[in-house]
C-alpha positions in Angstrom: -36.6 -4.1 -8.6 -37.7 -3.6 -5.0 -35.2 -3.5 -2.2 -37.0 -3.2 1.2 -39.0 0.0 1.2 -37.0 1.5 -1.7 -37.9 0.8 -5.3 -35.0 0.7 -7.7 -36.0 1.9 -11.1 -33.4 0.3 -13.4 -34.3 -0.9 -16.8 -34.3 -4.7 -16.8 -32.2 -4.7 -19.9 -29.3 -2.8 -18.5 -28.1 -5.4 -16.1 -27.5 -8.1 -18.7 -25.9 -5.5 -20.9 -23.4 -4.6 -18.1 -22.7 -8.3 -17.5 -22.1 -8.8 -21.2 -19.8 -5.8 -21.5 -17.8 -7.1 -18.4 -17.4 -10.6 -19.9 -16.4 -9.3 -23.3 -14.1 -6.8 -21.7 -12.4 -9.4 -19.6 -12.0 -11.8 -22.6 -10.6 -9.0 -24.6 -8.2 -8.0 -21.9 -7.0 -11.6 -21.5 -6.4 -12.0 -25.3 -4.6 -8.6 -25.5 -2.5 -9.3 -22.4 -1.0 -12.3 -24.1 0.5 -10.1 -26.8 3.4 -7.9 -25.7 2.8 -5.2 -28.3 -0.7 -4.5 -27.1 0.0 -4.5 -23.4 -0.7 -0.8 -23.1 -4.1 -1.2 -24.8 -5.0 -4.0 -22.4 -4.0 -1.9 -19.4 -6.1 1.0 -20.7 -9.2 -1.2 -21.3 -8.8 -2.8 -17.8 -8.4 0.6 -16.2 -11.4 1.9 -18.0 -13.6 -1.1 -17.0 -12.5 -0.7 -13.4 -13.3 3.0 -13.2 -16.5 2.7 -15.3 -18.1 -0.2 -13.5 -17.1 1.1 -10.1 -18.6 4.5 -11.0 -21.8 2.8 -12.1 -22.0 0.9 -8.8 -21.2 4.0 -6.8 -23.8 6.0 -8.6 -26.5 3.4 -7.8 -25.4 3.3 -4.2 -25.2 7.0 -3.7 -28.6 7.5 -5.4 -30.3 5.0 -3.2 -28.6 6.0 0.0 -29.0 9.7 -0.8 -32.8 9.4 -1.3 -33.1 7.4 1.9 -30.9 9.8 3.8 -32.9 12.8 2.6 -36.1 11.3 3.8 -34.6 10.1 7.1 -33.1 13.6 7.9 -36.6 15.0 7.6 -37.8 12.7 10.3 -34.7 12.6 12.6 -32.8 15.9 12.2 -30.3 15.0 15.0 -28.9 12.0 13.1 -28.1 13.9 9.9 -24.3 13.4 10.2 -24.8 9.6 10.4 -27.0 9.5 7.4 -24.6 11.6 5.3 -21.7 9.3 6.4 -23.6 6.4 4.9 -24.0 8.3 1.6 -20.2 8.9 1.6 -19.5 5.2 2.0 -21.1 4.7 -1.4 -18.7 7.1 -3.0 -15.8 5.0 -1.6 -16.7 2.4 -4.3 -15.7 4.8 -7.0 -12.5 5.7 -5.2 -11.6 2.0 -5.0 -12.2 1.7 -8.7 -9.9 4.6 -9.4 -7.2 3.1 -7.2 -7.4 -0.3 -9.0 -7.1 1.6 -12.3 -4.0 3.4 -11.1 -2.5 0.1 -9.9 -3.2 -1.6 -13.3 -1.7 1.3 -15.3 1.3 2.0 -13.1 2.4 -1.4 -11.6 1.3 -4.1 -14.1 
């Protein structure tokens, strides 16, 4: 997959696999949430999906932004702080996934 000047080397089979896991996971969570006895299991699965998929997205974002920032810092040394800030924004995705997981476990 090509995004601008950056080529993203992701196996074409992994994206449908992620979508399938998400659909099956949400269906499983819905079915398990209807039963009172397995509410804890449903919370655990939901929290795991939130953290896992957010971590996957954050890894892709930080990988792409980090590579671009490294090459941009070589060209414009004075803007290194700005480029590293953009990399840190990608890590925020993982933190949001962790917060959603904590909300699911502690509040729901």
